[in-house]
C-alpha angles and dihedrals in degrees: 000000000000090000091055091050091051089047093054093047093047096050091044091052093049091048091055093045091054091055096064119097094210139067091308093060093042092051090048091053092049091048092049093049091047090054092051095045095045092055097032092240129154099211145346093283091055090047092053091058092046098052099038095108098037119126116251094252092047094050095045094063089087123035094220092047089050092050091049091047090054094052090049094050094052092046105252135111129216122206105206135152099183099185101042104130091218093060116096090222093059104025117119113266093241092050093049094047093047091052090050090051094046096047097035088219110189118238128189117238130179107231122174091348091307131105111237135177115241142175133210110248106168142025124222138180096015093306098312092108131035135192112229129195125199124220088259094055100259113143133201140152128255134186115244100217145012121027127317112205098162110055099042091232124113118244118261093255091051092048092051092050094048093046097044109018092176093055109110110149133049088228089065088064095049099047106122118257093357135102105195115246099022093097091056092049093050091051093046093246130133120214117199117214127201091265089069096040094093118042113277101347117149125207 
């Protein structure tokens, strides 16, 4: 349905905007808070119920209101707290990178047309750039956020999401003696996180 396609694109766009630690992320946070305050809502789920029967023009005045209106009209609900500091999608770059270094969480990277496991070993440029080392000792640099169209590598956030699609919170990385998602794989179960709840969204 055209509405479903617009819904997927809108939520994907907002997700990416919230990941930037610059004016884009700050503007997204202001816009989100404005939407909640204007409609006296506590969170995005509350907002989706409130704007379900808005007219198209009325809903499109705020990008978060518009996204919530779209999910409501196609009959789905999204549970999302975009600026929670414990969420990987909204955590500060330095916090995310430091957790990846401390836990040595393995991420999957395509290198020379081959999937390889790699770990973050160093932080650069206040968390905007990281040094990554594969299991075979190869090293290269990756951006932490946004989109990287020059190096051919995904950003760190993209690599985490592709490697562990059910990973949502930083605390899931730091739980002792547990890499989130392995238990489900061993038991032959699949656990679907919020990033897969709506079509091709990426955290």
